[in-house]
N, C-alpha and C positions, 0 to 999 in steps of 0.2 A: 488153430488146429485143436481138436478135442483130445483129452487124455487118451481115449481109446485109440484114436488114429495115430497119435504119437507113439504109443506103446506098440502098435502094430508094425511100426517102422523100425523098431529096435530088435536086433537079432534074437535077443532072449525070448521075445514073445511073438515073433513073426510067423511061427508055425501054428499058432493057436487059432482055432476057428472063432467065429464072432461071439458065441456065448461064453467060450473059455476066456477070451479077451475081456469080455464084460465082467467076469468074475474077478479078474486081476484089477481092472480099472476101478471097480467098486471099492477096493481097499486103498487106492492111491489118493494122495492129498496134494494140493498145490501149495508151494511155499515160495514166496517172493522175497528176493534179497536185494539190498542196496549194494552199490560198488564197495568193495572192501569188507563186506560182511562175511564172517566165517561160517561155513556149513558144519565143519567139525575140525577138531585139532588132533594132530598126531598123538597117539596114546589114549585117546578117548575110547570108551566102551562103544562098540558099533551096534546100532539099533535099526538101521534102514539102508536101503539102496536108493539111488537117485537117478533120474533121467532128466537131462537138461531140455526143458520145453522151449526156452528162448534165453539166449545170453551166452556167457563164457565164464568158466571157472579156471583158477590156477591151482594145480596140485604141486605141493612143495613139502620138503622135509627139513628138519633141523639137523645140521651136521653135528659131529662130536664136539666141535668148538662153538656151537650155538649159531653158526652161520646158516642162512637160508639157502637151500639147494633146490632150484626148480626141477620138477620132474616132468611135467607136461602141462599143456593148456588144452582144455576140452570145450567144445562148442555145442550149439543146438543139435539135439538128436543123440548126443553121447550119453553114456551112463558111467556111474562110478559107485563104489561101495559094495560091490557084489562079492568080493573075496571073503569078507568076514561073515557073510551069510553061511558060507561053507565051513570055515575053520574056527569061527567064533573068537578070533583074535582081536586085539585092540586095533584101532586105526593106525595104519602104517605111514600115513602122511596127513598133512593139513590141506583142506580144500577151502579156497576163498573165492568169492564172487569177484571177477575182474571188471564187471559192469553190471547194470541192472539185469538180474537173472531170475527167471521163473523155473523152479524145479518141480518135478513130480517125485514125491517122496513115497516110498513103499516100505512101511515098517516090516521088519523081519517077522515079528509075531503074527501079523496079519497075513503076510505072504505064506508063512508056514501053514497056517490054517487052511488057506485056499488050496495049497498043494496036497495037504493031508486029505481034504475032502474031495479032491479031484485028481485021481491018479493019472489020468490022461494028460492033464496040464503039467503035473510033476515030471512025467517022462519027457515031454517036449522041452520043458524049462531046463532040466538038468542036462539033457543032451546038448542043448544050445550053449549052456554055461560051460560044459566040459570042452566043447570045441573052441570056445573063446579062450579059456584058460590055457589050453594046449597051444593055441596060436601065440599067446603072450609069452609062454615059456620058450617057444622056439625063437622068438625075437630076442628074448633075454639071453638065451644060449649063444645065438649068433653075435650079439653085442659083446658078451664076455669073451668069446673066442677071438673076435677082432681086437679087443683091448689087450688080451694076453699076447697075441702075435705082435702088436705094436710095442709092448713093453719089452718083449724078448729081443726084438730087433734093435733096441737101443743099447744093448749090452755087448 
């Protein structure tokens, strides 16, 4: 599957027309990883977002006592690294290839240039990103509410 086709199947870019999608695909680069290779580490400066072209990655964090805490596993067609594009914070987790994995890497500086030069792309991208982050916040809120209810019921 071409980069353009893969990006078209990702919600962040699915509303883009063919030429808009081409502008984003033009700044994307392919990165191949061996099993166990680290994409980035918790605390690193964030410089890119990633789409998984093929393979699987593990997202995990270091706990306060240095233990490895699994967050999630992402597969082909998933993306990660988009939050720091907005808030410019350091990486909140470590991402490691669980198997041979091909990523599409979109550097923030290049994506910013595309969005600045193409307001229509920017509107569609930020609208899709906002919807995604709202959905993630709703899931987190539900998870926290459930955990709080369980903790209270034990007292």
